[in-house]
N, C-alpha and C positions, 0 to 999 in steps of 0.2 A: 243449810241446803239452798241451792239455787232454784229458780223457777222450774227448770227442766226436771230436777230431782223431785220436787214437790208434785209435779204433774205425773211423773212415772209412778210415784208412790200411790197417788190417788187412783191411777189406772189399774195398778196391780190389785189394790184392795177391791176395786169394782169388778175385776176379773174373778176374784174369789167369791164375791157375792153372786155374780152371774152363774158360776158353777153350781152353787147350792140352789139357786133359783131354778135352774134347768132340772136338777135332780128332783127337787120337791114338787115341781109341776109336771114331771115326766115329759119334759120338752126335749126329746133326744136330739132334735136338729139344732137346738141352741148350743149343745155341746160342741158343735163344729166351730162356734165362735169363741170357744174357750181353749181348745187344744190345738196343737200343731197337727198336721196330717200324719206325721210319723211318730206321734207321742207314745211314750211308754207309760203304762198305768199298772199299779200293783195294789190290789185290794185283798191280798192274801191274809192279812191280820184280821179281817172281818168276814172270812169265808169265801173270798174270791178265788179264782183259779190260781193254782200254784205256778210259781215262776213268772217269767216275763209275759207281758200282755201288750200287744200292739193296740193302738187306739180303736180301730174298727172292731176287733174281736171283743175288747172289753166293753165298748159301747153296746154291742148286741147282748153281752152278758148282763150289763146293768139293766137294759130294757126288759129282758126276760125275768131276771130275779127280783127287780124292784116292783114289778107289776102286782105282786101279792100284797104290797103295802099301800093301801089307798091314802094313808096319811104319813108323811114324814115332814119334819120341821127342823131343818138344820139351823142352828144358831152358831155363828162363828165369832171368834174374837178378832182383835186387831192382828194383822200379820206382822211377824218379825221378818224384816226384809234386809238382805245383804246384797248390795249391788256390785256387779262386776262388768262395767261397761254396759253393753246391750243385753245383759243377762242378769238374772237375780235368783238367789236362793231364798225361799219363803217357807215359813213355818206358821201355820194357822190352827188355833185350837177350835175344835167343834164339839157341840153338845146336841144330840139328835134324838128327840122323842120319835118313836116309830109306832104306828098303829096297824094292827092286824085284825081283820074281821073274824069274829067268833060267833058261834051259835049260843043258844040259851044254856047249854051245858059247859060253856067255856072252852070249847074245842074249836080249833082253826076251821073256818068254813068260808070260802070265798063269797058266799051269798049271805053270810052272817050279818045281823043288824047292829051288833055292838062291836066296839073296838077294844082289843086288849093292847095296852100301851106298855112298852119297855123303852129303855134309854141306852143309847150307845154314845160313847165319847172318846175323844183322842185328839190327834193332830193330823193335819194334811201337810206333808213335806213335799214342796213343789220346787221345780227348777223351771223358771220362766224365761222366755226370750222375747225380745222386741222384734216384731215383724212389720212388714209394710201395712198389715191390717191392724196393728197395735200389739199389745202384750198378749202372749199365749202361753199356756202351760205345755212344756215339752216333756216333763217327767213328773208323775204324781205317785207318791207312796203314802197310802193311808196307814196310820199307826194307831190302831185301836188300843185304848188304854183301859177301858172299863165297859161293862154292861150291867145296868141295874135292871133286874127282872130278867125274863127270858121269853122265848117264843112260846106260845101256848101249845098245849098237847095237840097232836095230830088226829087222835081218835078217842 
């Protein structure tokens, strides 16, 4: 690898880290530094909207649906990256413990004092492009592979 390829590799891995940092911290504006304006996002395998999702629609969906999880902690592996000039195909493994507030009876309660934790894992399949602002994700398809545990009872 030459120095430009090493730099690109580092920047793409930093981009993947920035994505999970934004999600875990519920920093929705930081996602604007991760995705292209016209990005396509697909979270259908983990309960997201069916079919195609443009970035702004899915950003609102993430904000609404992830607000019930006061704790998420995405752990990601190294990205497998295939370069094609100023674009790259990336596959990144994730393991994500998720905490949901529950009451003393173990029932989901937004005001609950305890957390019920379950784990979701799989891969992020991304198509990245080099822009004037650096590398950005143009297409993300989450591929959920497993869930250990489950969401707590609702009543």
